[in-house]
N, C-alpha and C positions, 0 to 999 in steps of 0.2 A: 504494500500500500504506500502511496506517496505521502510525504510529510506535509501535514497541514501547517504545523509550526515547528521550526527547527531552532534550537538554542545552542550556541557555542560559547565556551569560556565565560560562563556566567559566574560572577562573584557578587556577593552582597556584604557590605560592611556596615556595622553599627557601632558607634562610639569608638571608632578606630580599630575595631576587631572584626575579622572576617567571620561571618556566621553561616555562609552558604557558599559552596563551590561545586559547580556542575560543569565539567569539561564539555560534554556533548549530550544533548537530549533531543529526540524526535518524538513528536506527537503525531501519530499517523491518522490519516483520514478514515473516519468510521470506527476507530477503536476506542475502547475504554482503557485508559492507563491508570492503574491503581498505584498510589504512592503511599508506602508504609514506612513506619519508623516510630521509635519511642517518643514520648513527650520531649520537646526541646530539640528534636533532630533537625528542624528546619523545614518541615512540611508546609506549614502555613506561610512561611517566608517565600518558599518556592511558588506557592499559589499566587501570592500578591505580586511577586516579581513578574510572573507570566501575565498577570492582568495589568501590568504597567502602572501599579499603584504604590510603588516604593521608591524612595530616594536611595542613593548609595549603591545603585545597581550598575554593574558593568558587564558587558558581553554583547554578543550579536544575536539578534532575533530576526528570523525570516518567516514571514507569513505568506503561505502559498508562493514561496520562492522569492518574494520581494523583501528587501531589508527594511526593518522598522526603524525609523529615526525618532528622536524625541518629539518632534512636531507631529508624528503620526499616531501618538498614543491615544488621543481622543477618538480618532477615526477607527483605530483598531478595537477599542473597547466597545464600539457599536456592533462588533462581530461576536462578542462573547457575552456570557451570562455567568454570574457568580452567585452561588448558593452557600451560605454560611451556616454554622451550627445554630446560631440564633436567627430565627426567621426575619426579625426586624420588619414587622408589618406596620402599615400606616393605621391610624385610628379611623378606619373606614370599613366598608363592607368587604366581604370576600371577593366579589366581582371587581370592585374598585382597586383592590390590592393586586389582583391578577392582571388588571388592565394597565397598571401604572407605567410599565416600560413601553407599551404600545402608544400610550398617550404622549409620553415624552418624544416619541418618534413621529407624532402627529399623523397617525394612520387614520383612514376614514372610520367613522363610527361603526358602520356595518361590518367592516373587516375586524375591528377590535372585538365586537360582540361575537363574531363567528369564531375567532381564535380562542378567546377566553372561555366561551361555553364548551368548545371542543376539549380543552385541556382540563377544565373542571370536571367534565364528564369522564375523561380518560383516567383521571386520578381519583375518581370516586367521591368527589365532593360537590357535584353539581347541586345537590339538595341544600347545600350551605350557601348558595350563591348570594343571598341577601343578608346573611348573618354578619354581625359586627365581629371584627377580628379579635377583639378582647374577650369574646365569648367562646373561642375555639380551644380545644385541647391541644397539647403539644404536637401530637401526630397530625392533627388537622391543620394546624398553623404551618407545619413544614410542608404539607402537601400544597398549601396555597403558595408558599415560597417557591416550590418547584413549578407550579403552574405559571407563576409570574415570569420565571426564567425561561420556560419552554415556549411560552406564547410569543416571545420575540423571535423564535426560530433561530437561535444562535448557531454560528459555525462551530463554536467551541464552548462547551459547558464545563465550568469549573465548580467543583463541589468540595468544600473544606469541612470535613467531619460533619456532614449534613444530618446524620442520625445519632450523633454522639450523646446528645442530651435527652434522648427518649428512653422510656422504660423498655425492658427487653422484649415483651410481646409486641408492643407498638413498633419498635425498631425492626423486628423480624418481618412483620407484615409489610411495612413500608419498603424495606430493602428488597423483598421478594417482588413486589409490584414494580419497583424501580428497575430491577434487573430485567424483568420482562419488557418494560418500556424501552430500555436501551437496545435490547436485542431486536425489537420490532422496528424501531426508527433508524437504526444504524447511525446514531448520532455520535459525534466525536466528543469525548468527555475525559476529564482528569478528575479522579476520585481520590481524595486524600483521606486516609483513615489510619488509626493505630490498631484496628481490629483486623487480624489476619484472616479470619473467616469471611469478613466483608470483602477483603481484597481477592480472595480465592473465588468468591461468588461472582463478583462484578468485573474483574480485570481480565482483559485479553492479554495484557502484559503487566508485570509488576516491577516497580522501581523501589529500591531500598535506600533510604536516607538514614545515615548514622553519623552523629557528630557534625552535622552540617555538610556532609559529603555524600555524593551519589556513589554508592558502593557496588550496586549490581542492578541490572535491568534485563528482563527477559520474560519468557513464558512462565506462568505460575509454577508449572511442574519443574522447570529448571531452577528457579530461584529457591523453591522450598525443598527440593530433593538434591540439588547440587549447588549449594551456596558457594560464593566466590572466595570467602575467607572465614576464619573462625568466628569473627564477630557477627557476621551475617548469619552464620550457622546457629549461633547462640540465640539470636533474635528471632529467627523463623521457627524455633521449636525443635532444633536438633539437640535433644537433651544430652546425648552422649557425644562428647568431643574429647578424644583421647590422644595424648602425644605418643607417637610411635616412630619406628624406623623400619624402612623397607629392607628386608633381608634377602629377598629373591623372588622368583616366580615359579608357579607350579600350576599346570592345567589351565593356563590363561588367567590366573589370578595372582595378584601381588600378595606376598607373605609379609605380614607386618608384626614386628615385635612390640607389644604394648605392655610395659611393666612386667616382662617375663612371660607373657601369654602370647602365643602365636595366633593371629587372626588373619583372615583372608578377605580380600576385597577386589572387585573388578575396577581397574583404574590404571592410568598412566603414571608411572613413577620409575625412578632409577634405584637400583640396589644401593643401600647406604643413605638414601635420601630421608631426611626428617619430615614427617607428615603429621597432620591431624587426621585421625580416624573418626569419621562422623557417622552417626547412626540415629535414626528417628525411633522413638519408642514404639510406634505402631508397627514397625517392621520386625520386632522381636517377638518370638513365640515363647511362652513360658509353660513349663511342664512341672507337675508335682512329682512326688516320689512313688508313683503307682507302678513302677517297673520299667521294662524295656520300652524305648521310644519307638513309635511307628516309623516306617520308611519315609525319608524326606530328602529333598534336594538341597537342603540347607548345609553349607560346607562348614559353618561355624557352630560349635557345640561347646557350651561352657557350663560349669557348675558354680553355685554360689549360695550365699545365705541372705535371706530377706532382711534388710535393715530398716525399711520404712514402707508403710502403706498409707495412701492418702486418696480420699475420694476426689474425683475430678469429673463432675457431671455424671453421666451414666457409666463411667469407667472407674477403675481403680488404678492409680499410679503406683507402681511397685519399684522400689530401688533395691538392687541386689549387689552385694559386695562379692566380686569374683576374685579368686585366689590364683597365684602362680603355682608352679609345680613345687616350689619351695615351701608352700603353705602360707606364705605371707600374702596379705591383701594387695592386689594389683590395681584394681580400679572398681568403680561402681557403674553398673548399667541400669538404665531406666526403661521400664516396659509398661505397656497398658494392657489390662485384661478387663473383661466385663465383670460386673459384680457377681453374676451367677457362677462364672468360671472361678473367681476368687474363692467363693464359698465352697464350690465342689473340690478345689484343691486344698481347702482348709489353710489358706495362706495366713501366715502370722509372722511377726518379727522373730528371726532366728531360724525359721524353717529353711531346709535345704531344697533348692530347686535347680532345674536345668533350663538353660536358655539356648535357643537356636535362632539363627538368622542366615539368610542367603548372602553370598559374597556380593551379589549385584545390589543388595540393599544398602551397602556401605558406600561412603563417598570419601575420597582422599583429597586433602588440601595440602599443598606444600607448606611446611612450617618454617617460618623465618626466624622465630625466636622461641624461647622456652616458656614464655608467659602463657598461662591459660586464658581462654577467651573470657571476656567480661560477661556477667549475667545481666540481661535486660528484663 
């Protein structure tokens, strides 16, 4: 897909300090780009920079191939719509709020009515057309904010944590409706969120911002299953990130020594290379002490003792201390099991279990230093 907006060498400084650095970013026509990162990572700063609403911004912006100059900012903003976490509605009716952008553009009354009624209906709030904005619930107010943005038919829709202030059930319903809407309209959107589930649901591509720097961008499955570095791995939920050294290759797999335990992974590496051995908890299968394991293609099989059990939604998060052949504790692996499985295996702290996982489930990252990845 061609780039609707291309950004090069973007930097933003505040108070003499650089708070955002993006060497290159393309927003492609018709895609939804999900931007994720922890609080303070620079996500909102990036959004405001794209919208040409910040001072202290340096870099090159190209919209449909043409370079944007400072004097083009107002004209460019007529092509975009921005939806914030706070709906910021006028003290007026739902219809008047949704029509605000069109009236600023001085569209004919009939066209304003047509567009507003269409989007109010599409977002399921047409029955609230005449209701005062101050009488709306949080979810209803955000739907009005979306209708106002969509009614102007923007070339680029910018959404900065649009569902972050809503309660969980309302957020889930609105997110599902919005995901369907984006798929049907093929609209170009940038969706900023700290919620990784929202990014996975909405994003055609995912960009990861950490510490004001763009660390990785790609398809969701690449970012979440093959993170670019140990910090990205820690942020996207790769709970197990072990320091190791590649000792050789066998059967197309890299052999990795991790604290005296040999592990296998599919990946490119050189013998003697220091790596991070990354593994997601959902890729580990946990077995109790019921006897011989059934046949499996998993090349990694370890034993350990349960050190921690924690409920996580419908699952149980299980931490297992695995030991080297010397009997000393080598590292801890984290796995997910369903609650019925945990009860069936009678999991408890101190219980001996077996863990298996495929070599293809692991991901190797070159290790530049010995420091462990930070926790986000």
